[in-house]
C-alpha positions as CSV (number, residue, x, y, z in Angstrom):
1,X,7.0,0.4,26.3
2,X,6.3,-0.6,22.9
3,X,2.7,-1.5,24.0
4,X,2.5,2.1,25.3
5,X,3.5,4.1,21.4
6,X,0.0,2.3,20.0
7,X,-1.8,2.9,22.9
8,X,-2.5,6.3,21.2
9,X,-4.1,4.0,18.2
10,X,-6.9,2.8,20.4
11,X,-10.3,4.7,20.3
12,X,-11.0,5.9,24.0
13,X,-13.9,5.0,26.3
14,X,-15.8,6.4,28.6
15,X,-17.7,4.3,31.3
16,X,-17.5,1.9,28.3
17,X,-19.2,4.2,25.7
18,X,-16.4,4.7,22.6
19,X,-15.9,8.0,22.5
20,X,-14.8,7.9,18.6
21,X,-18.1,9.3,17.2
22,X,-17.6,12.5,19.5
23,X,-13.8,13.1,18.1
24,X,-15.7,12.5,14.4
25,X,-17.8,15.2,15.2
26,X,-16.0,17.8,17.2
27,X,-14.4,19.0,13.9
28,X,-17.7,20.7,13.1
29,X,-17.8,22.4,16.6
30,X,-14.9,24.5,14.7
31,X,-17.3,26.3,12.1
32,X,-19.1,29.3,12.8
33,X,-23.3,28.8,13.0
34,X,-25.0,30.5,9.4
35,X,-26.5,33.4,10.1
36,X,-28.4,35.6,8.5
37,X,-25.3,37.5,6.8
38,X,-23.5,35.6,4.1
39,X,-20.9,37.4,5.3
40,X,-20.1,37.9,9.5
41,X,-16.6,38.3,10.5
42,X,-12.8,37.9,9.1
43,X,-12.8,33.9,10.1
44,X,-15.8,33.2,8.3
45,X,-14.8,35.2,5.3
46,X,-11.2,33.3,5.2
47,X,-13.6,29.7,5.5
48,X,-15.5,30.7,2.9
49,X,-12.3,31.3,0.3
50,X,-10.3,28.4,1.7
51,X,-13.4,26.4,0.7
52,X,-13.6,28.1,-2.5
53,X,-10.0,27.6,-3.2
54,X,-10.0,24.0,-2.2
55,X,-13.6,23.0,-4.7
56,X,-12.0,25.0,-7.4
57,X,-8.7,22.7,-7.5
58,X,-11.5,19.4,-7.0
59,X,-13.8,20.4,-10.1
60,X,-11.1,21.5,-11.9
61,X,-10.5,17.6,-13.4
62,X,-14.0,16.7,-13.9
63,X,-16.0,17.6,-16.6
64,X,-20.1,19.6,-16.2
65,X,-21.5,16.2,-14.8
66,X,-19.2,15.4,-11.9
67,X,-19.6,19.3,-10.6
68,X,-22.8,17.8,-9.1
69,X,-20.0,15.4,-7.0
70,X,-18.7,19.3,-5.3
71,X,-20.4,19.3,-2.1
72,X,-19.4,16.1,-1.1
73,X,-16.2,15.9,-1.9
74,X,-15.5,19.4,-0.8
75,X,-17.4,18.3,2.3
76,X,-15.1,15.3,2.6
77,X,-11.8,17.0,2.5
78,X,-12.6,19.4,5.0
79,X,-14.0,16.9,7.1
80,X,-10.6,15.3,7.0
81,X,-8.6,18.0,7.0
82,X,-10.0,18.9,10.3
83,X,-9.6,15.8,11.9
84,X,-5.8,15.0,10.7
85,X,-4.5,18.2,12.2
86,X,-6.4,18.4,15.5
87,X,-4.6,15.0,15.9
88,X,-1.4,16.4,16.1
89,X,-2.5,18.4,18.8
90,X,-1.4,16.6,22.3
91,X,-3.4,14.2,24.6
92,X,-6.1,13.5,21.4
93,X,-7.3,11.2,18.9
94,X,-6.5,10.7,15.3
95,X,-9.8,8.7,14.6
96,X,-8.3,8.9,10.5
97,X,-5.5,6.3,12.1
98,X,-8.0,3.7,12.2
99,X,-8.4,1.8,8.8
100,X,-12.0,0.9,9.3
101,X,-12.7,4.4,9.3
102,X,-10.7,5.5,6.3
103,X,-12.6,2.1,4.7
104,X,-15.8,3.4,5.0
105,X,-15.5,6.4,3.2
106,X,-13.2,5.0,0.7
107,X,-15.1,2.1,-0.3
108,X,-19.0,3.7,-0.8
109,X,-17.7,7.0,-2.2
110,X,-15.5,4.5,-4.9
111,X,-18.5,1.6,-5.5
112,X,-20.5,5.2,-6.0
113,X,-18.4,5.9,-8.7
114,X,-18.1,2.3,-10.1
115,X,-21.5,2.0,-10.5
116,X,-22.1,5.6,-12.1
117,X,-19.5,4.4,-15.2
118,X,-21.9,0.7,-15.1
119,X,-24.8,2.5,-15.8
120,X,-24.2,5.7,-17.9
121,X,-21.3,4.3,-20.0
122,X,-21.2,0.3,-19.4
123,X,-19.4,0.0,-22.3
124,X,-16.1,2.3,-21.9
125,X,-17.0,1.6,-18.0
126,X,-15.9,-2.4,-18.7
127,X,-13.5,-1.3,-22.1
128,X,-11.2,-0.3,-19.2
129,X,-10.1,-3.4,-17.9
130,X,-9.0,-4.8,-21.5
131,X,-6.1,-2.1,-23.1
132,X,-6.9,-1.7,-27.1
133,X,-4.8,-3.8,-29.2
134,X,-4.0,-6.3,-26.4
135,X,-2.8,-9.9,-28.4
136,X,-5.3,-12.7,-27.8
137,X,-3.0,-14.9,-25.5
138,X,-3.0,-12.0,-23.1
139,X,-6.4,-11.3,-22.8
140,X,-7.4,-13.6,-19.5
141,X,-4.3,-12.1,-18.0
142,X,-4.8,-8.5,-18.7
143,X,-8.3,-8.5,-17.3
144,X,-7.5,-10.4,-14.3
145,X,-4.9,-8.1,-13.9
146,X,-7.0,-5.1,-14.6
147,X,-10.2,-6.2,-12.5
148,X,-7.6,-6.5,-9.4
149,X,-6.4,-3.2,-9.7
150,X,-10.0,-1.9,-9.6
151,X,-11.1,-3.5,-6.7
152,X,-8.1,-3.0,-4.6
153,X,-8.4,1.0,-4.9
154,X,-10.0,1.5,-2.1
155,X,-7.9,-0.3,0.2
156,X,-5.4,0.9,-1.4
157,X,-7.0,4.8,-0.2
158,X,-7.7,4.0,3.4
159,X,-3.9,2.0,3.4
160,X,-2.1,4.8,2.6
161,X,-4.3,7.2,4.7
162,X,-4.0,5.0,7.7
163,X,-0.5,4.2,7.2
164,X,1.0,8.3,6.4
165,X,-0.7,9.3,9.8
166,X,0.5,6.8,11.5
167,X,4.0,5.9,11.1
168,X,4.0,10.0,11.6
169,X,2.4,9.9,15.4
170,X,5.0,6.8,15.9
171,X,8.1,9.2,15.1
172,X,6.7,12.0,17.2
173,X,5.9,10.2,19.9
174,X,9.1,7.9,19.5
175,X,11.4,11.4,19.5
176,X,9.8,13.0,22.3
177,X,10.1,10.1,24.5
178,X,13.7,10.2,24.1
179,X,14.0,13.9,24.2
180,X,12.3,13.5,27.9
181,X,15.3,10.5,28.3
182,X,18.2,12.4,27.5
183,X,17.4,15.6,29.2
184,X,18.7,14.7,32.5
185,X,21.3,12.5,30.8
186,X,22.9,14.4,27.8
187,X,20.9,17.7,27.2
188,X,22.9,19.2,24.2
189,X,21.8,16.1,22.3
190,X,18.0,16.3,24.1
191,X,18.4,20.0,22.6
192,X,18.9,18.2,19.0
193,X,16.6,15.8,19.4
194,X,14.1,18.4,20.5
195,X,15.3,20.6,17.3
196,X,14.2,17.4,14.9
197,X,10.7,17.1,16.8
198,X,10.1,20.9,16.0
199,X,10.8,19.7,12.4
200,X,9.2,16.5,12.1
201,X,6.0,18.4,14.0
202,X,5.7,20.7,10.8
203,X,6.3,18.0,8.6
204,X,3.8,15.7,9.7
205,X,1.3,19.0,9.6
206,X,1.6,19.1,6.1
207,X,1.7,15.5,5.4
208,X,-1.8,15.9,7.4
209,X,-3.1,18.0,4.7
210,X,-1.4,16.1,1.5
211,X,-2.7,13.3,2.6
212,X,-6.5,14.6,2.6
213,X,-6.5,16.3,-0.2
214,X,-5.0,13.2,-1.9
215,X,-7.5,10.8,-0.7
216,X,-10.0,13.1,-2.0
217,X,-8.6,14.3,-5.5
218,X,-8.2,10.2,-6.1
219,X,-11.8,10.1,-5.9
220,X,-12.4,12.8,-8.1
221,X,-10.4,11.3,-10.4
222,X,-12.1,7.7,-10.1
223,X,-15.1,9.5,-10.6
224,X,-13.2,11.1,-14.0
225,X,-12.8,7.9,-15.0
226,X,-16.6,6.8,-15.0
227,X,-18.8,10.6,-16.2
């Protein structure tokens, strides 16, 4: 029983072929194909409004040089948001519960922001490792601490997204299992747990949206430090 709770986090296979790539590419099918007109229907209008809202929120803390990243950050936000929300549907697989995938997204983008800072303003980027006015005896220790905190940023991004989504999925499965088991034994308690399950599902929808936003927002803040 304990192992079955974690089976939902294993990548599905068909004829020995992993289907995680299909799960990652599936959200693109939900967006309409481009036509000759900019706005073809109400759904496209809503999507364009939502994308515009996301782009404004992500570009607010960035200066003009950081606006070159608007396409990358907005696309990443929509990608994570789509996968997180689709993963809440029954009999679906959530790729963002895999730490390997989240690290594959976090590490290259974090490294890109770091390399941009080292190329454009090396003195300022290296100056972040040593706060101004630090006593001389504390300089080696502070450099080591700041370097460690800098290097664990992509790990923190990946672990945060993985842990939040994994915990939510486990809670939903545990409560749904309890609801089903208590239905024939204590129906009143089963109704109570079903209500809790409904509230938890609504909470998980919010968590899926917030975690996608936080992931991309932190990347934009890392970018702002280096431009």
